[in-house]
DRENDO-1510 file (C-alpha; in Angstrom, 1 decimal, always signed):
<recs>
REC; n; res; u; v; w
REC; 1; UNK; +86.2; +78.4; +110.7 .
REC; 2; UNK; +88.0; +80.6; +108.3 .
REC; 3; UNK; +88.6; +84.2; +109.7 .
REC; 4; UNK; +89.5; +87.2; +107.3 .
REC; 5; UNK; +90.7; +90.2; +108.8 .
REC; 6; UNK; +92.9; +93.2; +108.6 .
REC; 7; UNK; +94.7; +94.2; +111.4 .
REC; 8; UNK; +96.9; +97.5; +111.0 .
REC; 9; UNK; +98.0; +100.3; +113.5 .
REC; 10; UNK; +96.2; +103.5; +113.2 .
REC; 11; UNK; +99.0; +105.8; +113.7 .
REC; 12; UNK; +101.6; +105.6; +110.6 .
REC; 13; UNK; +105.5; +104.8; +111.1 .
REC; 14; UNK; +106.6; +107.4; +108.8 .
REC; 15; UNK; +105.6; +110.6; +106.6 .
REC; 16; UNK; +104.0; +108.4; +103.5 .
REC; 17; UNK; +101.7; +106.6; +105.7 .
REC; 18; UNK; +103.0; +104.0; +105.5 .
REC; 19; UNK; +102.1; +100.6; +108.4 .
REC; 20; UNK; +104.3; +97.6; +106.4 .
REC; 21; UNK; +106.9; +97.0; +109.4 .
REC; 22; UNK; +104.0; +97.0; +111.8 .
REC; 23; UNK; +101.6; +94.8; +109.1 .
REC; 24; UNK; +104.7; +92.3; +108.5 .
REC; 25; UNK; +105.0; +91.8; +112.7 .
REC; 26; UNK; +101.4; +90.3; +112.5 .
REC; 27; UNK; +102.2; +88.4; +109.3 .
REC; 28; UNK; +104.7; +86.5; +111.1 .
REC; 29; UNK; +102.9; +85.9; +114.1 .
REC; 30; UNK; +100.2; +84.7; +111.6 .
REC; 31; UNK; +103.0; +82.3; +109.7 .
REC; 32; UNK; +104.5; +81.1; +112.6 .
REC; 33; UNK; +101.0; +79.9; +114.1 .
REC; 34; UNK; +101.3; +76.8; +111.8 .
REC; 35; UNK; +97.4; +77.5; +110.5 .
REC; 36; UNK; +96.6; +77.0; +107.2 .
REC; 37; UNK; +96.4; +81.1; +106.0 .
REC; 38; UNK; +96.3; +83.2; +102.9 .
REC; 39; UNK; +97.9; +86.6; +103.1 .
REC; 40; UNK; +96.5; +89.5; +99.9 .
REC; 41; UNK; +96.8; +92.9; +99.4 .
REC; 42; UNK; +93.8; +93.7; +102.0 .
REC; 43; UNK; +93.3; +90.8; +104.4 .
REC; 44; UNK; +94.7; +87.7; +105.8 .
REC; 45; UNK; +92.5; +84.5; +106.1 .
REC; 46; UNK; +93.6; +81.9; +108.6 .
REC; 47; UNK; +91.6; +78.4; +108.6 .
REC; 48; UNK; +91.1; +76.5; +112.1 .
REC; 49; UNK; +89.3; +76.0; +115.5 .
REC; 50; UNK; +87.4; +79.1; +116.9 .
REC; 51; UNK; +90.1; +79.4; +119.9 .
REC; 52; UNK; +93.0; +78.8; +117.8 .
REC; 53; UNK; +92.3; +81.3; +115.0 .
REC; 54; UNK; +91.0; +84.1; +117.6 .
REC; 55; UNK; +94.5; +83.5; +119.5 .
REC; 56; UNK; +96.0; +84.1; +116.7 .
REC; 57; UNK; +94.2; +87.6; +115.7 .
REC; 58; UNK; +94.8; +88.7; +119.5 .
REC; 59; UNK; +98.8; +87.7; +119.0 .
REC; 60; UNK; +98.1; +90.0; +115.8 .
REC; 61; UNK; +96.4; +93.0; +117.4 .
REC; 62; UNK; +98.8; +92.8; +120.4 .
REC; 63; UNK; +102.2; +92.7; +118.1 .
REC; 64; UNK; +100.5; +96.0; +116.5 .
REC; 65; UNK; +99.8; +97.9; +119.8 .
REC; 66; UNK; +103.3; +97.6; +120.2 .
REC; 67; UNK; +103.7; +100.2; +117.4 .
REC; 68; UNK; +101.1; +102.1; +117.9 .
REC; 69; UNK; +98.7; +103.1; +120.5 .
REC; 70; UNK; +95.7; +102.5; +118.8 .
REC; 71; UNK; +95.3; +99.2; +116.8 .
REC; 72; UNK; +92.3; +99.2; +114.2 .
REC; 73; UNK; +91.0; +95.5; +113.2 .
REC; 74; UNK; +88.6; +94.3; +110.6 .
REC; 75; UNK; +87.3; +90.8; +111.1 .
REC; 76; UNK; +84.7; +88.5; +108.9 .
REC; 77; UNK; +84.3; +84.9; +109.9 .
REC; 78; UNK; +82.9; +82.1; +108.0 .
REC; 79; UNK; +81.9; +79.7; +111.0 .
REC; 80; UNK; +81.0; +75.9; +109.5 .
REC; 81; UNK; +81.5; +73.0; +112.1 .
REC; 82; UNK; +83.0; +69.7; +110.6 .
REC; 83; UNK; +84.6; +71.3; +107.3 .
REC; 84; UNK; +87.8; +71.7; +107.1 .
REC; 85; UNK; +90.2; +72.2; +104.0 .
REC; 86; UNK; +88.3; +75.3; +103.0 .
REC; 87; UNK; +90.9; +77.9; +102.5 .
REC; 88; UNK; +91.1; +76.1; +98.8 .
REC; 89; UNK; +87.8; +74.2; +99.4 .
REC; 90; UNK; +85.7; +77.3; +98.5 .
REC; 91; UNK; +87.7; +78.6; +95.6 .
REC; 92; UNK; +87.6; +75.1; +94.0 .
REC; 93; UNK; +83.6; +75.1; +94.2 .
REC; 94; UNK; +83.7; +78.8; +93.1 .
REC; 95; UNK; +85.9; +78.4; +89.9 .
REC; 96; UNK; +83.6; +74.7; +89.0 .
REC; 97; UNK; +80.6; +76.7; +89.3 .
REC; 98; UNK; +82.1; +79.5; +86.7 .
REC; 99; UNK; +82.8; +77.0; +84.5 .
REC; 100; UNK; +79.9; +74.9; +84.5 .
REC; 101; UNK; +78.5; +78.6; +83.7 .
REC; 102; UNK; +80.7; +78.9; +80.4 .
REC; 103; UNK; +80.0; +75.5; +79.6 .
REC; 104; UNK; +76.1; +76.3; +79.3 .
</recs>
């Protein structure tokens, strides 16, 4: 499965509204998990089995909760049993479809 999620404290650390320090702690959890992952400006996507992905999301929420009395979580999952390597596979199929359209 793929889980794309965004987790952040609802209370900023300073007057600029930045939550970078708290989010950095959550991304460290993701990186230490050993799961395939990708982080962009809005979401982090992890790939693995249901229980291991959800455990990482929970750990990230717990770490953010240490910095804020309230945590915001947005989560989207692609549950596709029997498939792996989809973190890159989905993008490769998309690029091939775009290429196919431009050939036509």
